[in-house]
N, C-alpha and C positions, 0 to 999 in steps of 0.2 A: 108162948115161953120157949120151943123147940128153938127157935131164931134165936134167943139168948144163950142158950146152951153152948149151939154153933158158935156164936160169936166168942164166949167164953174157953171155948177150947181150942179153937185159931187162936187165939192170944197166949193163952197157955202155951201151946207147943213154940208158936215163937218166941217167947220169954224162954222155954228148953232151950231153944235153937241156938238163942245167942247167949246161954249161960257155957254152953257146951263149947261154942267155938272161942271162948274165954280161957278156958283151960286149958285148951288144946295150945297156949303159946308155953314158950318154955323160957327162961332165962342165961340158963347153962349151954354151953357147946364144947367142942373138942377141935383143937389145930392139930392138923398133923400136917410133916414137913421135913423136909431135907434145908438143911442152913447153907449153900457153895460159896467157894471164894470166888474169887476173879478169875482163876481155871477151871472152874467146876468140879472142884473137888469137894467132897465132903467134908463141912468145918466140925472134927468131934469135940463131941460137950458142949455144944453153942448151947445158946438160951438167948431166948426174946421174951422182952416184954409186950403185954398187950395193955394197953390201953383205953375204958368207953370214953367216945366221944360224949360232948355235952350236950344233954337231955333238953337245956333250953333250945339248944340251935343258936347258938351265939358263938360256936366255934372257939371259945374258952375254955380249957380243961384245968 
C-alpha cells in the first residue's frame, strides 16, 4: 500500500511540474531599439512591422 501511495505521489509531482512549466511560456514580448539610416543617424518617427513566422514550418506567411 505504501508503494502505491509513493508512486502516486511521484506521478502527481511530475504532472504538476509539467503543468507549471507550460504556464511559464509567454506569447507576448517587447521590441526596443533605434532605427538608423546609412549614416547611423537616428530616424525620427520610424515604424516597423513584425510578422510571425509560419507555425507549420513551411516558410509561407
